[in-house]
PyMOL Python script that loads the backbone (N, CA, C, O; Angstrom):
from pymol import cmd

cmd.read_pdbstr("""\
ATOM      1  N   UNK A   1      58.507  29.271  82.428  1.00  0.00           N
ATOM      2  CA  UNK A   1      58.592  28.039  81.698  1.00  0.00           C
ATOM      3  C   UNK A   1      57.955  26.910  82.489  1.00  0.00           C
ATOM      4  O   UNK A   1      57.795  25.811  81.958  1.00  0.00           O
ATOM      5  N   UNK A   2      57.598  27.138  83.705  1.00  0.00           N
ATOM      6  CA  UNK A   2      57.022  26.082  84.542  1.00  0.00           C
ATOM      7  C   UNK A   2      55.723  25.582  83.943  1.00  0.00           C
ATOM      8  O   UNK A   2      54.927  26.352  83.406  1.00  0.00           O
ATOM      9  N   UNK A   3      55.526  24.290  84.045  1.00  0.00           N
ATOM     10  CA  UNK A   3      54.312  23.690  83.535  1.00  0.00           C
ATOM     11  C   UNK A   3      53.330  23.510  84.673  1.00  0.00           C
ATOM     12  O   UNK A   3      53.718  23.458  85.840  1.00  0.00           O
ATOM     13  N   UNK A   4      52.036  23.414  84.322  1.00  0.00           N
ATOM     14  CA  UNK A   4      51.031  23.161  85.349  1.00  0.00           C
ATOM     15  C   UNK A   4      51.188  21.737  85.848  1.00  0.00           C
ATOM     16  O   UNK A   4      51.611  20.847  85.109  1.00  0.00           O
ATOM     17  N   UNK A   5      50.843  21.535  87.101  1.00  0.00           N
ATOM     18  CA  UNK A   5      50.925  20.207  87.701  1.00  0.00           C
ATOM     19  C   UNK A   5      49.926  19.272  87.029  1.00  0.00           C
ATOM     20  O   UNK A   5      48.757  19.615  86.854  1.00  0.00           O
ATOM     21  N   UNK A   6      50.400  18.097  86.658  1.00  0.00           N
ATOM     22  CA  UNK A   6      49.554  17.052  86.118  1.00  0.00           C
ATOM     23  C   UNK A   6      49.653  15.860  87.060  1.00  0.00           C
ATOM     24  O   UNK A   6      50.756  15.390  87.340  1.00  0.00           O
ATOM     25  N   UNK A   7      48.524  15.364  87.552  1.00  0.00           N
ATOM     26  CA  UNK A   7      48.585  14.225  88.466  1.00  0.00           C
ATOM     27  C   UNK A   7      49.243  13.023  87.788  1.00  0.00           C
ATOM     28  O   UNK A   7      49.116  12.844  86.576  1.00  0.00           O
ATOM     29  N   UNK A   8      49.940  12.206  88.565  1.00  0.00           N
ATOM     30  CA  UNK A   8      50.564  11.019  87.981  1.00  0.00           C
ATOM     31  C   UNK A   8      49.518  10.129  87.312  1.00  0.00           C
ATOM     32  O   UNK A   8      48.450   9.887  87.873  1.00  0.00           O
ATOM     33  N   UNK A   9      49.824   9.656  86.141  1.00  0.00           N
ATOM     34  CA  UNK A   9      48.972   8.714  85.429  1.00  0.00           C
ATOM     35  C   UNK A   9      49.860   7.907  84.489  1.00  0.00           C
ATOM     36  O   UNK A   9      51.072   7.824  84.691  1.00  0.00           O
ATOM     37  N   UNK A  10      49.268   7.327  83.483  1.00  0.00           N
ATOM     38  CA  UNK A  10      50.059   6.503  82.577  1.00  0.00           C
ATOM     39  C   UNK A  10      51.046   7.309  81.744  1.00  0.00           C
ATOM     40  O   UNK A  10      51.895   6.721  81.074  1.00  0.00           O
ATOM     41  N   UNK A  11      50.961   8.642  81.766  1.00  0.00           N
ATOM     42  CA  UNK A  11      51.892   9.462  80.997  1.00  0.00           C
ATOM     43  C   UNK A  11      53.087   9.921  81.815  1.00  0.00           C
ATOM     44  O   UNK A  11      53.977  10.585  81.284  1.00  0.00           O
ATOM     45  N   UNK A  12      53.123   9.582  83.090  1.00  0.00           N
ATOM     46  CA  UNK A  12      54.257   9.969  83.933  1.00  0.00           C
ATOM     47  C   UNK A  12      54.890   8.736  84.546  1.00  0.00           C
ATOM     48  O   UNK A  12      54.297   7.657  84.568  1.00  0.00           O
ATOM     49  N   UNK A  13      56.095   8.914  85.039  1.00  0.00           N
ATOM     50  CA  UNK A  13      56.811   7.842  85.713  1.00  0.00           C
ATOM     51  C   UNK A  13      57.486   8.429  86.945  1.00  0.00           C
ATOM     52  O   UNK A  13      57.981   9.556  86.908  1.00  0.00           O
ATOM     53  N   UNK A  14      57.506   7.680  88.016  1.00  0.00           N
ATOM     54  CA  UNK A  14      58.137   8.127  89.253  1.00  0.00           C
ATOM     55  C   UNK A  14      59.579   7.649  89.250  1.00  0.00           C
ATOM     56  O   UNK A  14      59.836   6.449  89.155  1.00  0.00           O
ATOM     57  N   UNK A  15      60.520   8.578  89.354  1.00  0.00           N
ATOM     58  CA  UNK A  15      61.949   8.281  89.397  1.00  0.00           C
ATOM     59  C   UNK A  15      62.534   8.831  90.687  1.00  0.00           C
ATOM     60  O   UNK A  15      62.046   9.819  91.235  1.00  0.00           O
ATOM     61  N   UNK A  16      63.566   8.190  91.155  1.00  0.00           N
ATOM     62  CA  UNK A  16      64.264   8.657  92.344  1.00  0.00           C
ATOM     63  C   UNK A  16      65.635   9.168  91.936  1.00  0.00           C
ATOM     64  O   UNK A  16      66.370   8.494  91.213  1.00  0.00           O
ATOM     65  N   UNK A  17      65.974  10.358  92.400  1.00  0.00           N
ATOM     66  CA  UNK A  17      67.294  10.923  92.122  1.00  0.00           C
ATOM     67  C   UNK A  17      67.950  11.334  93.431  1.00  0.00           C
ATOM     68  O   UNK A  17      67.271  11.647  94.409  1.00  0.00           O
ATOM     69  N   UNK A  18      69.246  11.329  93.435  1.00  0.00           N
ATOM     70  CA  UNK A  18      70.000  11.773  94.598  1.00  0.00           C
ATOM     71  C   UNK A  18      70.739  13.047  94.212  1.00  0.00           C
ATOM     72  O   UNK A  18      71.526  13.062  93.266  1.00  0.00           O
ATOM     73  N   UNK A  19      70.471  14.125  94.966  1.00  0.00           N
ATOM     74  CA  UNK A  19      71.115  15.403  94.711  1.00  0.00           C
ATOM     75  C   UNK A  19      71.604  15.962  96.041  1.00  0.00           C
ATOM     76  O   UNK A  19      71.137  15.549  97.102  1.00  0.00           O
ATOM     77  N   UNK A  20      72.538  16.894  95.984  1.00  0.00           N
ATOM     78  CA  UNK A  20      73.014  17.499  97.228  1.00  0.00           C
ATOM     79  C   UNK A  20      71.871  18.139  98.014  1.00  0.00           C
ATOM     80  O   UNK A  20      70.971  18.751  97.440  1.00  0.00           O
ATOM     81  N   UNK A  21      71.925  17.987  99.318  1.00  0.00           N
ATOM     82  CA  UNK A  21      70.887  18.508 100.208  1.00  0.00           C
ATOM     83  C   UNK A  21      70.680  20.012 100.003  1.00  0.00           C
ATOM     84  O   UNK A  21      69.543  20.482  99.961  1.00  0.00           O
ATOM     85  N   UNK A  22      71.766  20.760  99.878  1.00  0.00           N
ATOM     86  CA  UNK A  22      71.649  22.211  99.710  1.00  0.00           C
ATOM     87  C   UNK A  22      70.907  22.556  98.422  1.00  0.00           C
ATOM     88  O   UNK A  22      70.124  23.506  98.394  1.00  0.00           O
ATOM     89  N   UNK A  23      71.145  21.800  97.370  1.00  0.00           N
ATOM     90  CA  UNK A  23      70.456  22.028  96.107  1.00  0.00           C
ATOM     91  C   UNK A  23      68.962  21.734  96.253  1.00  0.00           C
ATOM     92  O   UNK A  23      68.125  22.512  95.795  1.00  0.00           O
ATOM     93  N   UNK A  24      68.634  20.618  96.887  1.00  0.00           N
ATOM     94  CA  UNK A  24      67.236  20.266  97.111  1.00  0.00           C
ATOM     95  C   UNK A  24      66.543  21.338  97.953  1.00  0.00           C
ATOM     96  O   UNK A  24      65.399  21.701  97.680  1.00  0.00           O
ATOM     97  N   UNK A  25      67.225  21.834  98.956  1.00  0.00           N
ATOM     98  CA  UNK A  25      66.645  22.881  99.809  1.00  0.00           C
ATOM     99  C   UNK A  25      66.372  24.151  99.022  1.00  0.00           C
ATOM    100  O   UNK A  25      65.345  24.801  99.217  1.00  0.00           O
ATOM    101  N   UNK A  26      67.290  24.504  98.135  1.00  0.00           N
ATOM    102  CA  UNK A  26      67.106  25.712  97.339  1.00  0.00           C
ATOM    103  C   UNK A  26      65.924  25.565  96.381  1.00  0.00           C
ATOM    104  O   UNK A  26      65.147  26.503  96.200  1.00  0.00           O
ATOM    105  N   UNK A  27      65.788  24.388  95.768  1.00  0.00           N
ATOM    106  CA  UNK A  27      64.639  24.152  94.889  1.00  0.00           C
ATOM    107  C   UNK A  27      63.351  24.175  95.710  1.00  0.00           C
ATOM    108  O   UNK A  27      62.368  24.797  95.308  1.00  0.00           O
ATOM    109  N   UNK A  28      63.356  23.502  96.854  1.00  0.00           N
ATOM    110  CA  UNK A  28      62.171  23.488  97.717  1.00  0.00           C
ATOM    111  C   UNK A  28      61.741  24.905  98.099  1.00  0.00           C
ATOM    112  O   UNK A  28      60.547  25.199  98.171  1.00  0.00           O
ATOM    113  N   UNK A  29      62.705  25.769  98.340  1.00  0.00           N
ATOM    114  CA  UNK A  29      62.391  27.135  98.748  1.00  0.00           C
ATOM    115  C   UNK A  29      61.716  27.926  97.624  1.00  0.00           C
ATOM    116  O   UNK A  29      61.048  28.928  97.880  1.00  0.00           O
ATOM    117  N   UNK A  30      61.890  27.480  96.400  1.00  0.00           N
ATOM    118  CA  UNK A  30      61.336  28.195  95.254  1.00  0.00           C
ATOM    119  C   UNK A  30      60.105  27.519  94.650  1.00  0.00           C
ATOM    120  O   UNK A  30      59.536  28.017  93.679  1.00  0.00           O
ATOM    121  N   UNK A  31      59.699  26.398  95.217  1.00  0.00           N
ATOM    122  CA  UNK A  31      58.565  25.656  94.664  1.00  0.00           C
ATOM    123  C   UNK A  31      57.623  25.231  95.783  1.00  0.00           C
ATOM    124  O   UNK A  31      57.971  25.288  96.962  1.00  0.00           O
ATOM    125  N   UNK A  32      56.418  24.801  95.392  1.00  0.00           N
ATOM    126  CA  UNK A  32      55.507  24.250  96.384  1.00  0.00           C
ATOM    127  C   UNK A  32      55.720  22.736  96.459  1.00  0.00           C
ATOM    128  O   UNK A  32      56.670  22.217  95.872  1.00  0.00           O
ATOM    129  N   UNK A  33      54.860  22.039  97.162  1.00  0.00           N
ATOM    130  CA  UNK A  33      55.048  20.608  97.393  1.00  0.00           C
ATOM    131  C   UNK A  33      55.150  19.817  96.093  1.00  0.00           C
ATOM    132  O   UNK A  33      55.970  18.905  95.984  1.00  0.00           O
ATOM    133  N   UNK A  34      54.337  20.155  95.124  1.00  0.00           N
ATOM    134  CA  UNK A  34      54.373  19.425  93.856  1.00  0.00           C
ATOM    135  C   UNK A  34      55.263  20.113  92.826  1.00  0.00           C
ATOM    136  O   UNK A  34      55.467  19.584  91.733  1.00  0.00           O
ATOM    137  N   UNK A  35      55.786  21.265  93.157  1.00  0.00           N
ATOM    138  CA  UNK A  35      56.592  22.025  92.222  1.00  0.00           C
ATOM    139  C   UNK A  35      57.957  21.439  91.968  1.00  0.00           C
ATOM    140  O   UNK A  35      58.556  21.695  90.924  1.00  0.00           O
ATOM    141  N   UNK A  36      58.468  20.646  92.915  1.00  0.00           N
ATOM    142  CA  UNK A  36      59.807  20.073  92.755  1.00  0.00           C
ATOM    143  C   UNK A  36      59.871  19.227  91.490  1.00  0.00           C
ATOM    144  O   UNK A  36      60.786  19.378  90.681  1.00  0.00           O
ATOM    145  N   UNK A  37      58.899  18.338  91.321  1.00  0.00           N
ATOM    146  CA  UNK A  37      58.892  17.470  90.137  1.00  0.00           C
ATOM    147  C   UNK A  37      58.769  18.294  88.856  1.00  0.00           C
ATOM    148  O   UNK A  37      59.459  18.025  87.873  1.00  0.00           O
ATOM    149  N   UNK A  38      57.890  19.297  88.870  1.00  0.00           N
ATOM    150  CA  UNK A  38      57.757  20.152  87.692  1.00  0.00           C
ATOM    151  C   UNK A  38      59.043  20.896  87.398  1.00  0.00           C
ATOM    152  O   UNK A  38      59.435  21.037  86.240  1.00  0.00           O
ATOM    153  N   UNK A  39      59.701  21.374  88.446  1.00  0.00           N
ATOM    154  CA  UNK A  39      60.960  22.085  88.296  1.00  0.00           C
ATOM    155  C   UNK A  39      62.002  21.191  87.633  1.00  0.00           C
ATOM    156  O   UNK A  39      62.663  21.599  86.678  1.00  0.00           O
ATOM    157  N   UNK A  40      62.141  19.980  88.140  1.00  0.00           N
ATOM    158  CA  UNK A  40      63.120  19.039  87.594  1.00  0.00           C
ATOM    159  C   UNK A  40      62.736  18.644  86.167  1.00  0.00           C
ATOM    160  O   UNK A  40      63.604  18.550  85.299  1.00  0.00           O
ATOM    161  N   UNK A  41      61.465  18.416  85.919  1.00  0.00           N
ATOM    162  CA  UNK A  41      60.994  18.065  84.582  1.00  0.00           C
ATOM    163  C   UNK A  41      61.296  19.181  83.584  1.00  0.00           C
ATOM    164  O   UNK A  41      61.773  18.921  82.479  1.00  0.00           O
ATOM    165  N   UNK A  42      61.013  20.429  83.979  1.00  0.00           N
ATOM    166  CA  UNK A  42      61.299  21.568  83.105  1.00  0.00           C
ATOM    167  C   UNK A  42      62.791  21.672  82.808  1.00  0.00           C
ATOM    168  O   UNK A  42      63.185  21.938  81.672  1.00  0.00           O
ATOM    169  N   UNK A  43      63.621  21.462  83.833  1.00  0.00           N
ATOM    170  CA  UNK A  43      65.067  21.519  83.616  1.00  0.00           C
ATOM    171  C   UNK A  43      65.539  20.413  82.683  1.00  0.00           C
ATOM    172  O   UNK A  43      66.405  20.643  81.838  1.00  0.00           O
ATOM    173  N   UNK A  44      64.980  19.217  82.827  1.00  0.00           N
ATOM    174  CA  UNK A  44      65.350  18.102  81.951  1.00  0.00           C
ATOM    175  C   UNK A  44      64.954  18.418  80.507  1.00  0.00           C
ATOM    176  O   UNK A  44      65.728  18.170  79.582  1.00  0.00           O
ATOM    177  N   UNK A  45      63.752  18.965  80.314  1.00  0.00           N
ATOM    178  CA  UNK A  45      63.319  19.348  78.970  1.00  0.00           C
ATOM    179  C   UNK A  45      64.261  20.390  78.376  1.00  0.00           C
ATOM    180  O   UNK A  45      64.638  20.297  77.208  1.00  0.00           O
ATOM    181  N   UNK A  46      64.633  21.369  79.168  1.00  0.00           N
ATOM    182  CA  UNK A  46      65.535  22.427  78.709  1.00  0.00           C
ATOM    183  C   UNK A  46      66.903  21.851  78.337  1.00  0.00           C
ATOM    184  O   UNK A  46      67.456  22.186  77.290  1.00  0.00           O
ATOM    185  N   UNK A  47      67.445  20.987  79.192  1.00  0.00           N
ATOM    186  CA  UNK A  47      68.751  20.379  78.929  1.00  0.00           C
ATOM    187  C   UNK A  47      68.716  19.535  77.660  1.00  0.00           C
ATOM    188  O   UNK A  47      69.658  19.566  76.867  1.00  0.00           O
ATOM    189  N   UNK A  48      67.638  18.784  77.463  1.00  0.00           N
ATOM    190  CA  UNK A  48      67.526  17.963  76.254  1.00  0.00           C
ATOM    191  C   UNK A  48      67.398  18.834  75.006  1.00  0.00           C
ATOM    192  O   UNK A  48      67.949  18.492  73.960  1.00  0.00           O
ATOM    193  N   UNK A  49      66.682  19.946  75.101  1.00  0.00           N
ATOM    194  CA  UNK A  49      66.569  20.856  73.961  1.00  0.00           C
ATOM    195  C   UNK A  49      67.935  21.428  73.598  1.00  0.00           C
ATOM    196  O   UNK A  49      68.270  21.530  72.418  1.00  0.00           O
ATOM    197  N   UNK A  50      68.720  21.800  74.598  1.00  0.00           N
ATOM    198  CA  UNK A  50      70.074  22.299  74.345  1.00  0.00           C
ATOM    199  C   UNK A  50      70.941  21.232  73.709  1.00  0.00           C
ATOM    200  O   UNK A  50      71.706  21.514  72.787  1.00  0.00           O
ATOM    201  N   UNK A  51      70.827  20.005  74.198  1.00  0.00           N
ATOM    202  CA  UNK A  51      71.610  18.900  73.649  1.00  0.00           C
ATOM    203  C   UNK A  51      71.250  18.670  72.184  1.00  0.00           C
ATOM    204  O   UNK A  51      72.132  18.483  71.346  1.00  0.00           O
ATOM    205  N   UNK A  52      69.944  18.684  71.876  1.00  0.00           N
ATOM    206  CA  UNK A  52      69.517  18.497  70.479  1.00  0.00           C
ATOM    207  C   UNK A  52      70.047  19.633  69.603  1.00  0.00           C
ATOM    208  O   UNK A  52      70.503  19.393  68.485  1.00  0.00           O
ATOM    209  N   UNK A  53      69.988  20.859  70.102  1.00  0.00           N
ATOM    210  CA  UNK A  53      70.480  22.006  69.340  1.00  0.00           C
ATOM    211  C   UNK A  53      71.971  21.893  69.097  1.00  0.00           C
ATOM    212  O   UNK A  53      72.434  22.132  67.981  1.00  0.00           O
ATOM    213  N   UNK A  54      72.723  21.536  70.107  1.00  0.00           N
ATOM    214  CA  UNK A  54      74.184  21.391  69.949  1.00  0.00           C
ATOM    215  C   UNK A  54      74.517  20.271  68.980  1.00  0.00           C
ATOM    216  O   UNK A  54      75.423  20.403  68.157  1.00  0.00           O
ATOM    217  N   UNK A  55      73.785  19.170  69.076  1.00  0.00           N
ATOM    218  CA  UNK A  55      74.023  18.041  68.168  1.00  0.00           C
ATOM    219  C   UNK A  55      73.739  18.461  66.731  1.00  0.00           C
ATOM    220  O   UNK A  55      74.529  18.172  65.833  1.00  0.00           O
ATOM    221  N   UNK A  56      72.612  19.144  66.507  1.00  0.00           N
ATOM    222  CA  UNK A  56      72.262  19.595  65.155  1.00  0.00           C
ATOM    223  C   UNK A  56      73.276  20.606  64.637  1.00  0.00           C
ATOM    224  O   UNK A  56      73.648  20.561  63.464  1.00  0.00           O
ATOM    225  N   UNK A  57      73.719  21.505  65.483  1.00  0.00           N
ATOM    226  CA  UNK A  57      74.728  22.487  65.074  1.00  0.00           C
ATOM    227  C   UNK A  57      76.019  21.793  64.675  1.00  0.00           C
ATOM    228  O   UNK A  57      76.617  22.122  63.651  1.00  0.00           O
ATOM    229  N   UNK A  58      76.452  20.825  65.491  1.00  0.00           N
ATOM    230  CA  UNK A  58      77.664  20.072  65.189  1.00  0.00           C
ATOM    231  C   UNK A  58      77.528  19.335  63.844  1.00  0.00           C
ATOM    232  O   UNK A  58      78.468  19.306  63.049  1.00  0.00           O
ATOM    233  N   UNK A  59      76.353  18.744  63.600  1.00  0.00           N
ATOM    234  CA  UNK A  59      76.103  18.044  62.338  1.00  0.00           C
ATOM    235  C   UNK A  59      76.162  19.004  61.153  1.00  0.00           C
ATOM    236  O   UNK A  59      76.701  18.664  60.100  1.00  0.00           O
ATOM    237  N   UNK A  60      75.605  20.210  61.328  1.00  0.00           N
ATOM    238  CA  UNK A  60      75.617  21.197  60.249  1.00  0.00           C
ATOM    239  C   UNK A  60      77.047  21.654  59.949  1.00  0.00           C
ATOM    240  O   UNK A  60      77.424  21.811  58.788  1.00  0.00           O
ATOM    241  N   UNK A  61      77.836  21.866  61.002  1.00  0.00           N
ATOM    242  CA  UNK A  61      79.230  22.283  60.811  1.00  0.00           C
ATOM    243  C   UNK A  61      80.006  21.181  60.099  1.00  0.00           C
ATOM    244  O   UNK A  61      80.754  21.453  59.161  1.00  0.00           O
ATOM    245  N   UNK A  62      79.830  19.941  60.541  1.00  0.00           N
ATOM    246  CA  UNK A  62      80.536  18.823  59.912  1.00  0.00           C
ATOM    247  C   UNK A  62      80.137  18.676  58.446  1.00  0.00           C
ATOM    248  O   UNK A  62      80.994  18.421  57.599  1.00  0.00           O
ATOM    249  N   UNK A  63      78.852  18.832  58.133  1.00  0.00           N
ATOM    250  CA  UNK A  63      78.396  18.727  56.746  1.00  0.00           C
ATOM    251  C   UNK A  63      79.002  19.841  55.900  1.00  0.00           C
ATOM    252  O   UNK A  63      79.439  19.606  54.774  1.00  0.00           O
ATOM    253  N   UNK A  64      79.025  21.058  56.450  1.00  0.00           N
ATOM    254  CA  UNK A  64      79.618  22.173  55.722  1.00  0.00           C
ATOM    255  C   UNK A  64      81.100  21.902  55.452  1.00  0.00           C
ATOM    256  O   UNK A  64      81.584  22.084  54.334  1.00  0.00           O
ATOM    257  N   UNK A  65      81.806  21.466  56.490  1.00  0.00           N
ATOM    258  CA  UNK A  65      83.241  21.221  56.331  1.00  0.00           C
ATOM    259  C   UNK A  65      83.511  20.045  55.398  1.00  0.00           C
ATOM    260  O   UNK A  65      84.529  20.039  54.706  1.00  0.00           O
ATOM    261  N   UNK A  66      82.629  19.052  55.362  1.00  0.00           N
ATOM    262  CA  UNK A  66      82.786  17.932  54.427  1.00  0.00           C
ATOM    263  C   UNK A  66      82.659  18.409  52.987  1.00  0.00           C
ATOM    264  O   UNK A  66      83.363  17.916  52.106  1.00  0.00           O
ATOM    265  N   UNK A  67      81.764  19.368  52.743  1.00  0.00           N
ATOM    266  CA  UNK A  67      81.527  19.883  51.391  1.00  0.00           C
ATOM    267  C   UNK A  67      82.501  20.985  51.005  1.00  0.00           C
ATOM    268  O   UNK A  67      82.683  21.256  49.817  1.00  0.00           O
ATOM    269  N   UNK A  68      83.124  21.618  51.971  1.00  0.00           N
ATOM    270  CA  UNK A  68      84.008  22.747  51.710  1.00  0.00           C
ATOM    271  C   UNK A  68      85.373  22.436  52.309  1.00  0.00           C
ATOM    272  O   UNK A  68      86.023  21.465  51.924  1.00  0.00           O
ATOM    273  N   UNK A  69      85.788  23.246  53.226  1.00  0.00           N
ATOM    274  CA  UNK A  69      87.055  23.040  53.936  1.00  0.00           C
ATOM    275  C   UNK A  69      86.799  23.312  55.409  1.00  0.00           C
ATOM    276  O   UNK A  69      85.838  23.996  55.763  1.00  0.00           O
ATOM    277  N   UNK A  70      87.657  22.777  56.264  1.00  0.00           N
ATOM    278  CA  UNK A  70      87.491  23.079  57.685  1.00  0.00           C
ATOM    279  C   UNK A  70      87.562  24.590  57.919  1.00  0.00           C
ATOM    280  O   UNK A  70      88.274  25.315  57.224  1.00  0.00           O
ATOM    281  N   UNK A  71      86.799  25.040  58.921  1.00  0.00           N
ATOM    282  CA  UNK A  71      86.857  26.451  59.283  1.00  0.00           C
ATOM    283  C   UNK A  71      88.250  26.783  59.791  1.00  0.00           C
ATOM    284  O   UNK A  71      88.877  25.988  60.490  1.00  0.00           O
ATOM    285  N   UNK A  72      88.721  27.963  59.433  1.00  0.00           N
ATOM    286  CA  UNK A  72      90.032  28.408  59.901  1.00  0.00           C
ATOM    287  C   UNK A  72      89.882  28.956  61.320  1.00  0.00           C
ATOM    288  O   UNK A  72      88.775  29.298  61.735  1.00  0.00           O
ATOM    289  N   UNK A  73      90.976  29.041  62.064  1.00  0.00           N
ATOM    290  CA  UNK A  73      90.907  29.660  63.395  1.00  0.00           C
ATOM    291  C   UNK A  73      90.356  31.090  63.334  1.00  0.00           C
ATOM    292  O   UNK A  73      89.658  31.525  64.250  1.00  0.00           O
ATOM    293  N   UNK A  74      90.666  31.815  62.266  1.00  0.00           N
ATOM    294  CA  UNK A  74      90.171  33.178  62.126  1.00  0.00           C
ATOM    295  C   UNK A  74      88.650  33.186  61.946  1.00  0.00           C
ATOM    296  O   UNK A  74      87.963  34.031  62.520  1.00  0.00           O
ATOM    297  N   UNK A  75      88.125  32.251  61.152  1.00  0.00           N
ATOM    298  CA  UNK A  75      86.674  32.177  60.957  1.00  0.00           C
ATOM    299  C   UNK A  75      85.967  31.794  62.253  1.00  0.00           C
ATOM    300  O   UNK A  75      84.898  32.317  62.565  1.00  0.00           O
ATOM    301  N   UNK A  76      86.564  30.895  62.990  1.00  0.00           N
ATOM    302  CA  UNK A  76      85.997  30.487  64.272  1.00  0.00           C
ATOM    303  C   UNK A  76      85.988  31.661  65.247  1.00  0.00           C
ATOM    304  O   UNK A  76      85.005  31.872  65.957  1.00  0.00           O
ATOM    305  N   UNK A  77      87.072  32.420  65.282  1.00  0.00           N
ATOM    306  CA  UNK A  77      87.144  33.588  66.170  1.00  0.00           C
ATOM    307  C   UNK A  77      86.131  34.643  65.757  1.00  0.00           C
ATOM    308  O   UNK A  77      85.499  35.260  66.615  1.00  0.00           O
ATOM    309  N   UNK A  78      85.966  34.862  64.452  1.00  0.00           N
ATOM    310  CA  UNK A  78      84.972  35.830  63.974  1.00  0.00           C
ATOM    311  C   UNK A  78      83.572  35.379  64.368  1.00  0.00           C
ATOM    312  O   UNK A  78      82.759  36.202  64.788  1.00  0.00           O
ATOM    313  N   UNK A  79      83.275  34.101  64.243  1.00  0.00           N
ATOM    314  CA  UNK A  79      81.967  33.580  64.632  1.00  0.00           C
ATOM    315  C   UNK A  79      81.755  33.781  66.128  1.00  0.00           C
ATOM    316  O   UNK A  79      80.660  34.153  66.551  1.00  0.00           O
ATOM    317  N   UNK A  80      82.785  33.538  66.931  1.00  0.00           N
ATOM    318  CA  UNK A  80      82.692  33.723  68.383  1.00  0.00           C
ATOM    319  C   UNK A  80      82.374  35.180  68.699  1.00  0.00           C
ATOM    320  O   UNK A  80      81.489  35.462  69.506  1.00  0.00           O
ATOM    321  N   UNK A  81      83.089  36.099  68.070  1.00  0.00           N
ATOM    322  CA  UNK A  81      82.866  37.528  68.311  1.00  0.00           C
ATOM    323  C   UNK A  81      81.457  37.942  67.886  1.00  0.00           C
ATOM    324  O   UNK A  81      80.794  38.710  68.583  1.00  0.00           O
ATOM    325  N   UNK A  82      81.012  37.441  66.765  1.00  0.00           N
ATOM    326  CA  UNK A  82      79.663  37.754  66.275  1.00  0.00           C
ATOM    327  C   UNK A  82      78.622  37.211  67.268  1.00  0.00           C
ATOM    328  O   UNK A  82      77.670  37.907  67.621  1.00  0.00           O
ATOM    329  N   UNK A  83      78.813  35.990  67.702  1.00  0.00           N
ATOM    330  CA  UNK A  83      77.872  35.368  68.645  1.00  0.00           C
ATOM    331  C   UNK A  83      77.765  36.170  69.932  1.00  0.00           C
ATOM    332  O   UNK A  83      76.675  36.336  70.481  1.00  0.00           O
ATOM    333  N   UNK A  84      78.904  36.669  70.414  1.00  0.00           N
ATOM    334  CA  UNK A  84      78.942  37.427  71.664  1.00  0.00           C
ATOM    335  C   UNK A  84      78.629  38.902  71.482  1.00  0.00           C
ATOM    336  O   UNK A  84      78.555  39.649  72.457  1.00  0.00           O
ATOM    337  N   UNK A  85      78.443  39.327  70.228  1.00  0.00           N
ATOM    338  CA  UNK A  85      78.121  40.718  69.959  1.00  0.00           C
ATOM    339  C   UNK A  85      79.299  41.651  70.146  1.00  0.00           C
ATOM    340  O   UNK A  85      79.123  42.820  70.488  1.00  0.00           O
ATOM    341  N   UNK A  86      80.475  41.149  69.926  1.00  0.00           N
ATOM    342  CA  UNK A  86      81.683  41.980  70.098  1.00  0.00           C
ATOM    343  C   UNK A  86      82.039  42.703  68.820  1.00  0.00           C
ATOM    344  O   UNK A  86      83.023  43.443  68.783  1.00  0.00           O
TER     345      UNK A  86
END
""", "prot")
cmd.dss("prot")
cmd.show_as("cartoon", "prot")
cmd.util.cbc("prot")
cmd.orient("prot")
């Protein structure tokens, strides 16, 4: 999922973050000098995609329940089992 390095220009912004030293060391060990920023950027994109998906899922559930009835605990458990492949 890593993206190719793009030199800083008007499409990028330099931000400073503070993270635990051990975490930074682990990322450094897995990336090159410019890979740290790409690594963090990729993770931010992934986290935002998950957030959008969760928000949309929550909206769909709320819309369904507004038009029908709230899901029962049994329906929720069945959905959980189906999701986990149980």
